[in-house]
PyMOL Python script that loads the backbone (N, CA, C, O; Angstrom):
from pymol import cmd

cmd.read_pdbstr("""\
ATOM      1  N   MET A   1     -12.065  54.442 130.861  1.00  0.00           N
ATOM      2  CA  MET A   1     -11.843  54.729 129.481  1.00  0.00           C
ATOM      3  C   MET A   1     -10.885  53.630 128.787  1.00  0.00           C
ATOM      4  O   MET A   1      -9.788  53.250 129.195  1.00  0.00           O
ATOM      5  N   SER A   2     -11.582  53.219 127.631  1.00  0.00           N
ATOM      6  CA  SER A   2     -10.707  52.149 126.940  1.00  0.00           C
ATOM      7  C   SER A   2      -9.817  52.832 125.958  1.00  0.00           C
ATOM      8  O   SER A   2      -9.914  53.994 125.564  1.00  0.00           O
ATOM      9  N   SER A   3      -8.928  51.925 125.622  1.00  0.00           N
ATOM     10  CA  SER A   3      -7.844  52.508 124.562  1.00  0.00           C
ATOM     11  C   SER A   3      -7.280  51.248 123.736  1.00  0.00           C
ATOM     12  O   SER A   3      -7.283  50.134 124.259  1.00  0.00           O
ATOM     13  N   VAL A   4      -6.830  51.438 122.526  1.00  0.00           N
ATOM     14  CA  VAL A   4      -6.227  50.342 121.879  1.00  0.00           C
ATOM     15  C   VAL A   4      -4.689  51.033 121.421  1.00  0.00           C
ATOM     16  O   VAL A   4      -4.426  52.181 121.064  1.00  0.00           O
ATOM     17  N   ALA A   5      -3.896  49.951 121.574  1.00  0.00           N
ATOM     18  CA  ALA A   5      -2.453  50.383 121.184  1.00  0.00           C
ATOM     19  C   ALA A   5      -1.850  49.385 120.098  1.00  0.00           C
ATOM     20  O   ALA A   5      -2.260  48.246 119.876  1.00  0.00           O
ATOM     21  N   ARG A   6      -0.967  49.931 119.570  1.00  0.00           N
ATOM     22  CA  ARG A   6      -0.252  49.141 118.382  1.00  0.00           C
ATOM     23  C   ARG A   6       1.314  48.988 118.868  1.00  0.00           C
ATOM     24  O   ARG A   6       1.876  49.814 119.588  1.00  0.00           O
ATOM     25  N   ILE A   7       1.813  48.001 118.442  1.00  0.00           N
ATOM     26  CA  ILE A   7       3.346  47.731 118.714  1.00  0.00           C
ATOM     27  C   ILE A   7       4.033  47.686 117.382  1.00  0.00           C
ATOM     28  O   ILE A   7       3.519  47.098 116.431  1.00  0.00           O
ATOM     29  N   THR A   8       5.055  48.229 117.311  1.00  0.00           N
ATOM     30  CA  THR A   8       6.071  48.268 116.014  1.00  0.00           C
ATOM     31  C   THR A   8       7.433  48.057 116.512  1.00  0.00           C
ATOM     32  O   THR A   8       7.807  48.505 117.596  1.00  0.00           O
ATOM     33  N   THR A   9       8.194  47.360 115.701  1.00  0.00           N
ATOM     34  CA  THR A   9       9.533  46.947 115.984  1.00  0.00           C
ATOM     35  C   THR A   9      10.443  47.892 115.260  1.00  0.00           C
ATOM     36  O   THR A   9      10.297  48.146 114.064  1.00  0.00           O
ATOM     37  N   ILE A  10      11.341  48.384 115.973  1.00  0.00           N
ATOM     38  CA  ILE A  10      12.568  49.195 115.514  1.00  0.00           C
ATOM     39  C   ILE A  10      13.938  48.767 115.959  1.00  0.00           C
ATOM     40  O   ILE A  10      14.077  48.042 116.944  1.00  0.00           O
ATOM     41  N   SER A  11      14.847  49.160 115.320  1.00  0.00           N
ATOM     42  CA  SER A  11      16.360  48.780 115.692  1.00  0.00           C
ATOM     43  C   SER A  11      16.956  50.042 115.829  1.00  0.00           C
ATOM     44  O   SER A  11      16.584  50.948 115.083  1.00  0.00           O
ATOM     45  N   ALA A  12      17.940  50.263 116.779  1.00  0.00           N
ATOM     46  CA  ALA A  12      18.653  51.502 117.087  1.00  0.00           C
ATOM     47  C   ALA A  12      20.034  51.042 117.486  1.00  0.00           C
ATOM     48  O   ALA A  12      20.230  49.899 117.899  1.00  0.00           O
ATOM     49  N   ARG A  13      21.088  52.038 117.347  1.00  0.00           N
ATOM     50  CA  ARG A  13      22.475  51.703 117.521  1.00  0.00           C
ATOM     51  C   ARG A  13      23.030  52.894 118.228  1.00  0.00           C
ATOM     52  O   ARG A  13      22.523  54.007 118.088  1.00  0.00           O
ATOM     53  N   SER A  14      24.042  52.678 118.966  1.00  0.00           N
ATOM     54  CA  SER A  14      24.831  53.792 119.620  1.00  0.00           C
ATOM     55  C   SER A  14      26.329  53.282 119.819  1.00  0.00           C
ATOM     56  O   SER A  14      26.616  52.097 119.982  1.00  0.00           O
ATOM     57  N   GLU A  15      27.192  54.269 119.786  1.00  0.00           N
ATOM     58  CA  GLU A  15      28.520  54.048 119.960  1.00  0.00           C
ATOM     59  C   GLU A  15      28.760  54.431 121.286  1.00  0.00           C
ATOM     60  O   GLU A  15      29.919  54.782 121.507  1.00  0.00           O
ATOM     61  N   THR A  16      27.910  54.460 122.312  1.00  0.00           N
ATOM     62  CA  THR A  16      28.275  54.756 123.642  1.00  0.00           C
ATOM     63  C   THR A  16      27.775  53.552 124.706  1.00  0.00           C
ATOM     64  O   THR A  16      28.536  53.114 125.569  1.00  0.00           O
ATOM     65  N   SER A  17      26.487  53.109 124.542  1.00  0.00           N
ATOM     66  CA  SER A  17      26.110  52.130 125.452  1.00  0.00           C
ATOM     67  C   SER A  17      24.475  51.627 124.989  1.00  0.00           C
ATOM     68  O   SER A  17      23.717  52.205 124.210  1.00  0.00           O
ATOM     69  N   PHE A  18      24.276  50.546 125.643  1.00  0.00           N
ATOM     70  CA  PHE A  18      22.876  50.021 125.443  1.00  0.00           C
ATOM     71  C   PHE A  18      21.818  50.982 125.895  1.00  0.00           C
ATOM     72  O   PHE A  18      20.771  51.060 125.253  1.00  0.00           O
ATOM     73  N   ASP A  19      22.035  51.752 127.008  1.00  0.00           N
ATOM     74  CA  ASP A  19      21.084  52.821 127.388  1.00  0.00           C
ATOM     75  C   ASP A  19      20.942  53.840 126.555  1.00  0.00           C
ATOM     76  O   ASP A  19      19.842  54.369 126.394  1.00  0.00           O
ATOM     77  N   ASP A  20      22.097  54.265 125.885  1.00  0.00           N
ATOM     78  CA  ASP A  20      22.129  55.297 124.919  1.00  0.00           C
ATOM     79  C   ASP A  20      21.288  54.832 123.564  1.00  0.00           C
ATOM     80  O   ASP A  20      20.539  55.612 122.975  1.00  0.00           O
ATOM     81  N   ALA A  21      21.492  53.565 123.179  1.00  0.00           N
ATOM     82  CA  ALA A  21      20.677  53.018 121.989  1.00  0.00           C
ATOM     83  C   ALA A  21      19.139  52.997 122.156  1.00  0.00           C
ATOM     84  O   ALA A  21      18.340  53.238 121.251  1.00  0.00           O
ATOM     85  N   VAL A  22      18.822  52.668 123.474  1.00  0.00           N
ATOM     86  CA  VAL A  22      17.471  52.555 123.709  1.00  0.00           C
ATOM     87  C   VAL A  22      16.749  54.092 123.792  1.00  0.00           C
ATOM     88  O   VAL A  22      15.589  54.297 123.435  1.00  0.00           O
ATOM     89  N   ALA A  23      17.565  55.021 124.276  1.00  0.00           N
ATOM     90  CA  ALA A  23      17.158  56.462 124.390  1.00  0.00           C
ATOM     91  C   ALA A  23      17.041  56.896 122.975  1.00  0.00           C
ATOM     92  O   ALA A  23      15.972  57.399 122.628  1.00  0.00           O
ATOM     93  N   VAL A  24      18.034  56.761 122.087  1.00  0.00           N
ATOM     94  CA  VAL A  24      17.975  57.035 120.653  1.00  0.00           C
ATOM     95  C   VAL A  24      16.721  56.359 119.945  1.00  0.00           C
ATOM     96  O   VAL A  24      15.977  56.994 119.198  1.00  0.00           O
ATOM     97  N   GLY A  25      16.564  55.099 120.228  1.00  0.00           N
ATOM     98  CA  GLY A  25      15.242  54.590 119.560  1.00  0.00           C
ATOM     99  C   GLY A  25      14.100  55.097 119.937  1.00  0.00           C
ATOM    100  O   GLY A  25      13.284  55.453 119.086  1.00  0.00           O
ATOM    101  N   VAL A  26      13.849  55.216 121.268  1.00  0.00           N
ATOM    102  CA  VAL A  26      12.666  55.885 121.775  1.00  0.00           C
ATOM    103  C   VAL A  26      12.480  57.310 121.317  1.00  0.00           C
ATOM    104  O   VAL A  26      11.390  57.715 120.915  1.00  0.00           O
ATOM    105  N   ALA A  27      13.590  58.088 121.384  1.00  0.00           N
ATOM    106  CA  ALA A  27      13.421  59.475 120.806  1.00  0.00           C
ATOM    107  C   ALA A  27      12.976  59.575 119.470  1.00  0.00           C
ATOM    108  O   ALA A  27      12.119  60.398 119.148  1.00  0.00           O
ATOM    109  N   ARG A  28      13.573  58.682 118.555  1.00  0.00           N
ATOM    110  CA  ARG A  28      13.304  58.615 117.212  1.00  0.00           C
ATOM    111  C   ARG A  28      11.864  58.233 116.825  1.00  0.00           C
ATOM    112  O   ARG A  28      11.230  58.794 115.931  1.00  0.00           O
ATOM    113  N   ALA A  29      11.432  57.264 117.556  1.00  0.00           N
ATOM    114  CA  ALA A  29      10.101  56.691 117.376  1.00  0.00           C
ATOM    115  C   ALA A  29       9.056  57.667 117.848  1.00  0.00           C
ATOM    116  O   ALA A  29       7.932  57.646 117.346  1.00  0.00           O
ATOM    117  N   SER A  30       9.414  58.605 118.886  1.00  0.00           N
ATOM    118  CA  SER A  30       8.389  59.409 119.306  1.00  0.00           C
ATOM    119  C   SER A  30       8.438  60.803 118.243  1.00  0.00           C
ATOM    120  O   SER A  30       7.519  61.623 118.238  1.00  0.00           O
ATOM    121  N   GLU A  31       9.452  60.904 117.504  1.00  0.00           N
ATOM    122  CA  GLU A  31       9.201  61.876 116.417  1.00  0.00           C
ATOM    123  C   GLU A  31       8.235  61.601 115.283  1.00  0.00           C
ATOM    124  O   GLU A  31       7.783  62.510 114.587  1.00  0.00           O
ATOM    125  N   THR A  32       7.939  60.359 115.120  1.00  0.00           N
ATOM    126  CA  THR A  32       7.154  59.760 114.037  1.00  0.00           C
ATOM    127  C   THR A  32       5.834  59.319 114.664  1.00  0.00           C
ATOM    128  O   THR A  32       4.808  59.759 114.144  1.00  0.00           O
ATOM    129  N   LEU A  33       5.732  58.511 115.710  1.00  0.00           N
ATOM    130  CA  LEU A  33       4.576  58.018 116.284  1.00  0.00           C
ATOM    131  C   LEU A  33       4.123  59.006 117.430  1.00  0.00           C
ATOM    132  O   LEU A  33       4.922  59.525 118.211  1.00  0.00           O
ATOM    133  N   ARG A  34       2.873  59.195 117.449  1.00  0.00           N
ATOM    134  CA  ARG A  34       2.125  59.904 118.523  1.00  0.00           C
ATOM    135  C   ARG A  34       1.812  58.926 119.590  1.00  0.00           C
ATOM    136  O   ARG A  34       1.536  57.755 119.328  1.00  0.00           O
ATOM    137  N   HIS A  35       1.857  59.435 120.873  1.00  0.00           N
ATOM    138  CA  HIS A  35       1.281  58.594 122.041  1.00  0.00           C
ATOM    139  C   HIS A  35       2.104  57.526 122.300  1.00  0.00           C
ATOM    140  O   HIS A  35       1.534  56.458 122.517  1.00  0.00           O
ATOM    141  N   VAL A  36       3.421  57.551 122.334  1.00  0.00           N
ATOM    142  CA  VAL A  36       4.379  56.360 122.616  1.00  0.00           C
ATOM    143  C   VAL A  36       4.134  56.222 124.064  1.00  0.00           C
ATOM    144  O   VAL A  36       4.121  57.211 124.796  1.00  0.00           O
ATOM    145  N   SER A  37       3.937  55.008 124.505  1.00  0.00           N
ATOM    146  CA  SER A  37       3.558  54.759 125.912  1.00  0.00           C
ATOM    147  C   SER A  37       4.638  53.759 126.552  1.00  0.00           C
ATOM    148  O   SER A  37       4.698  53.614 127.773  1.00  0.00           O
ATOM    149  N   GLY A  38       5.419  53.133 125.742  1.00  0.00           N
ATOM    150  CA  GLY A  38       6.363  52.185 126.344  1.00  0.00           C
ATOM    151  C   GLY A  38       7.291  51.506 125.315  1.00  0.00           C
ATOM    152  O   GLY A  38       7.007  51.669 124.128  1.00  0.00           O
ATOM    153  N   ALA A  39       8.236  50.855 125.600  1.00  0.00           N
ATOM    154  CA  ALA A  39       9.144  50.103 124.871  1.00  0.00           C
ATOM    155  C   ALA A  39       9.698  48.761 125.451  1.00  0.00           C
ATOM    156  O   ALA A  39       9.971  48.806 126.651  1.00  0.00           O
ATOM    157  N   TRP A  40       9.875  47.776 124.919  1.00  0.00           N
ATOM    158  CA  TRP A  40      10.318  46.617 125.402  1.00  0.00           C
ATOM    159  C   TRP A  40      11.690  46.102 124.384  1.00  0.00           C
ATOM    160  O   TRP A  40      11.715  46.038 123.155  1.00  0.00           O
ATOM    161  N   ILE A  41      12.712  45.795 125.305  1.00  0.00           N
ATOM    162  CA  ILE A  41      14.012  45.619 124.514  1.00  0.00           C
ATOM    163  C   ILE A  41      13.847  43.947 124.155  1.00  0.00           C
ATOM    164  O   ILE A  41      13.829  43.047 124.995  1.00  0.00           O
ATOM    165  N   LYS A  42      13.758  43.826 123.010  1.00  0.00           N
ATOM    166  CA  LYS A  42      13.521  42.438 122.376  1.00  0.00           C
ATOM    167  C   LYS A  42      14.969  41.762 122.190  1.00  0.00           C
ATOM    168  O   LYS A  42      15.079  40.552 122.388  1.00  0.00           O
ATOM    169  N   ASP A  43      15.982  42.466 121.846  1.00  0.00           N
ATOM    170  CA  ASP A  43      17.226  41.950 121.443  1.00  0.00           C
ATOM    171  C   ASP A  43      18.290  42.922 121.651  1.00  0.00           C
ATOM    172  O   ASP A  43      18.057  44.107 121.412  1.00  0.00           O
ATOM    173  N   GLN A  44      19.450  42.543 122.077  1.00  0.00           N
ATOM    174  CA  GLN A  44      20.567  43.271 122.165  1.00  0.00           C
ATOM    175  C   GLN A  44      21.857  42.480 121.616  1.00  0.00           C
ATOM    176  O   GLN A  44      22.018  41.280 121.837  1.00  0.00           O
ATOM    177  N   LYS A  45      22.744  43.253 120.890  1.00  0.00           N
ATOM    178  CA  LYS A  45      23.880  42.620 120.523  1.00  0.00           C
ATOM    179  C   LYS A  45      24.981  43.908 120.449  1.00  0.00           C
ATOM    180  O   LYS A  45      24.674  45.090 120.608  1.00  0.00           O
ATOM    181  N   VAL A  46      26.312  43.396 120.174  1.00  0.00           N
ATOM    182  CA  VAL A  46      27.414  44.415 120.025  1.00  0.00           C
ATOM    183  C   VAL A  46      28.189  44.099 118.950  1.00  0.00           C
ATOM    184  O   VAL A  46      28.098  42.988 118.428  1.00  0.00           O
ATOM    185  N   GLU A  47      29.032  45.038 118.504  1.00  0.00           N
ATOM    186  CA  GLU A  47      30.013  44.897 117.433  1.00  0.00           C
ATOM    187  C   GLU A  47      31.362  45.007 118.209  1.00  0.00           C
ATOM    188  O   GLU A  47      31.497  45.908 119.036  1.00  0.00           O
ATOM    189  N   VAL A  48      32.293  44.177 117.981  1.00  0.00           N
ATOM    190  CA  VAL A  48      33.503  44.285 118.654  1.00  0.00           C
ATOM    191  C   VAL A  48      34.609  44.325 117.601  1.00  0.00           C
ATOM    192  O   VAL A  48      34.589  43.660 116.565  1.00  0.00           O
ATOM    193  N   GLN A  49      35.611  45.199 117.980  1.00  0.00           N
ATOM    194  CA  GLN A  49      36.808  45.365 117.085  1.00  0.00           C
ATOM    195  C   GLN A  49      38.076  45.344 117.851  1.00  0.00           C
ATOM    196  O   GLN A  49      38.151  46.152 118.776  1.00  0.00           O
ATOM    197  N   ASP A  50      38.935  44.681 117.664  1.00  0.00           N
ATOM    198  CA  ASP A  50      40.180  44.559 118.377  1.00  0.00           C
ATOM    199  C   ASP A  50      40.022  44.278 119.774  1.00  0.00           C
ATOM    200  O   ASP A  50      40.786  44.736 120.624  1.00  0.00           O
ATOM    201  N   GLY A  51      38.968  43.475 120.049  1.00  0.00           N
ATOM    202  CA  GLY A  51      38.852  43.140 121.576  1.00  0.00           C
ATOM    203  C   GLY A  51      37.948  44.031 122.280  1.00  0.00           C
ATOM    204  O   GLY A  51      37.609  43.799 123.440  1.00  0.00           O
ATOM    205  N   LYS A  52      37.502  45.138 121.565  1.00  0.00           N
ATOM    206  CA  LYS A  52      36.629  46.294 122.376  1.00  0.00           C
ATOM    207  C   LYS A  52      35.250  46.431 121.746  1.00  0.00           C
ATOM    208  O   LYS A  52      35.082  46.307 120.532  1.00  0.00           O
ATOM    209  N   ILE A  53      34.272  46.690 122.603  1.00  0.00           N
ATOM    210  CA  ILE A  53      33.158  47.015 121.942  1.00  0.00           C
ATOM    211  C   ILE A  53      33.046  48.313 121.366  1.00  0.00           C
ATOM    212  O   ILE A  53      33.333  49.309 122.030  1.00  0.00           O
ATOM    213  N   THR A  54      32.604  48.396 120.045  1.00  0.00           N
ATOM    214  CA  THR A  54      32.556  49.553 119.213  1.00  0.00           C
ATOM    215  C   THR A  54      31.105  50.066 118.953  1.00  0.00           C
ATOM    216  O   THR A  54      30.879  51.245 118.680  1.00  0.00           O
ATOM    217  N   VAL A  55      30.254  49.226 119.043  1.00  0.00           N
ATOM    218  CA  VAL A  55      28.616  49.603 118.781  1.00  0.00           C
ATOM    219  C   VAL A  55      27.877  48.732 119.530  1.00  0.00           C
ATOM    220  O   VAL A  55      28.209  47.562 119.721  1.00  0.00           O
ATOM    221  N   TRP A  56      26.795  49.297 120.005  1.00  0.00           N
ATOM    222  CA  TRP A  56      25.692  48.554 120.799  1.00  0.00           C
ATOM    223  C   TRP A  56      24.439  48.741 120.002  1.00  0.00           C
ATOM    224  O   TRP A  56      24.030  49.836 119.618  1.00  0.00           O
ATOM    225  N   HIS A  57      23.858  47.580 119.779  1.00  0.00           N
ATOM    226  CA  HIS A  57      22.600  47.446 119.093  1.00  0.00           C
ATOM    227  C   HIS A  57      21.439  46.926 119.873  1.00  0.00           C
ATOM    228  O   HIS A  57      21.566  45.972 120.641  1.00  0.00           O
ATOM    229  N   VAL A  58      20.222  47.595 119.666  1.00  0.00           N
ATOM    230  CA  VAL A  58      18.959  47.100 120.353  1.00  0.00           C
ATOM    231  C   VAL A  58      17.905  46.891 119.307  1.00  0.00           C
ATOM    232  O   VAL A  58      17.886  47.615 118.311  1.00  0.00           O
ATOM    233  N   VAL A  59      17.046  45.957 119.483  1.00  0.00           N
ATOM    234  CA  VAL A  59      15.652  45.897 118.840  1.00  0.00           C
ATOM    235  C   VAL A  59      14.739  46.043 119.876  1.00  0.00           C
ATOM    236  O   VAL A  59      14.701  45.311 120.865  1.00  0.00           O
ATOM    237  N   LEU A  60      13.905  47.109 119.628  1.00  0.00           N
ATOM    238  CA  LEU A  60      12.749  47.495 120.392  1.00  0.00           C
ATOM    239  C   LEU A  60      11.423  47.369 119.956  1.00  0.00           C
ATOM    240  O   LEU A  60      11.097  47.732 118.825  1.00  0.00           O
ATOM    241  N   GLU A  61      10.504  46.808 120.884  1.00  0.00           N
ATOM    242  CA  GLU A  61       9.124  46.867 120.406  1.00  0.00           C
ATOM    243  C   GLU A  61       8.356  48.051 121.163  1.00  0.00           C
ATOM    244  O   GLU A  61       8.074  48.054 122.361  1.00  0.00           O
ATOM    245  N   VAL A  62       8.096  48.971 120.308  1.00  0.00           N
ATOM    246  CA  VAL A  62       7.503  50.214 120.797  1.00  0.00           C
ATOM    247  C   VAL A  62       6.160  50.252 120.742  1.00  0.00           C
ATOM    248  O   VAL A  62       5.576  49.953 119.700  1.00  0.00           O
ATOM    249  N   THR A  63       5.446  50.658 121.956  1.00  0.00           N
ATOM    250  CA  THR A  63       4.008  50.650 122.131  1.00  0.00           C
ATOM    251  C   THR A  63       3.514  52.067 121.825  1.00  0.00           C
ATOM    252  O   THR A  63       4.173  52.966 122.346  1.00  0.00           O
ATOM    253  N   PHE A  64       2.505  52.407 121.096  1.00  0.00           N
ATOM    254  CA  PHE A  64       1.879  53.529 120.959  1.00  0.00           C
ATOM    255  C   PHE A  64       0.291  53.393 120.934  1.00  0.00           C
ATOM    256  O   PHE A  64      -0.340  52.527 120.327  1.00  0.00           O
ATOM    257  N   VAL A  65      -0.196  54.359 121.669  1.00  0.00           N
ATOM    258  CA  VAL A  65      -1.876  54.296 121.704  1.00  0.00           C
ATOM    259  C   VAL A  65      -2.457  55.044 120.516  1.00  0.00           C
ATOM    260  O   VAL A  65      -2.071  56.147 120.127  1.00  0.00           O
ATOM    261  N   LEU A  66      -3.398  54.338 120.004  1.00  0.00           N
ATOM    262  CA  LEU A  66      -4.032  54.792 118.807  1.00  0.00           C
ATOM    263  C   LEU A  66      -5.082  55.900 119.095  1.00  0.00           C
ATOM    264  O   LEU A  66      -5.808  55.784 120.082  1.00  0.00           O
ATOM    265  N   GLU A  67      -5.169  56.779 118.416  1.00  0.00           N
ATOM    266  CA  GLU A  67      -6.329  57.797 118.520  1.00  0.00           C
ATOM    267  C   GLU A  67      -7.606  57.431 118.134  1.00  0.00           C
ATOM    268  O   GLU A  67      -8.531  58.239 118.215  1.00  0.00           O
TER     269      GLU A  67
END
""", "prot")
cmd.dss("prot")
cmd.show_as("cartoon", "prot")
cmd.util.cbc("prot")
cmd.orient("prot")
């Protein structure tokens, strides 16, 4: 069986961790896109305030299979 997939770029943030930011991004993408099959972390960064990390950011390449 052949298939064709598309990749879209999204960004997500969390006040907890990189893992949570990825989970939030994939969950949100899955609400809009059908057949999400994977995600690649393209970029990561953090915001720092008073020497402490306050926000974790990720940029994801989300793959979904076209119908």
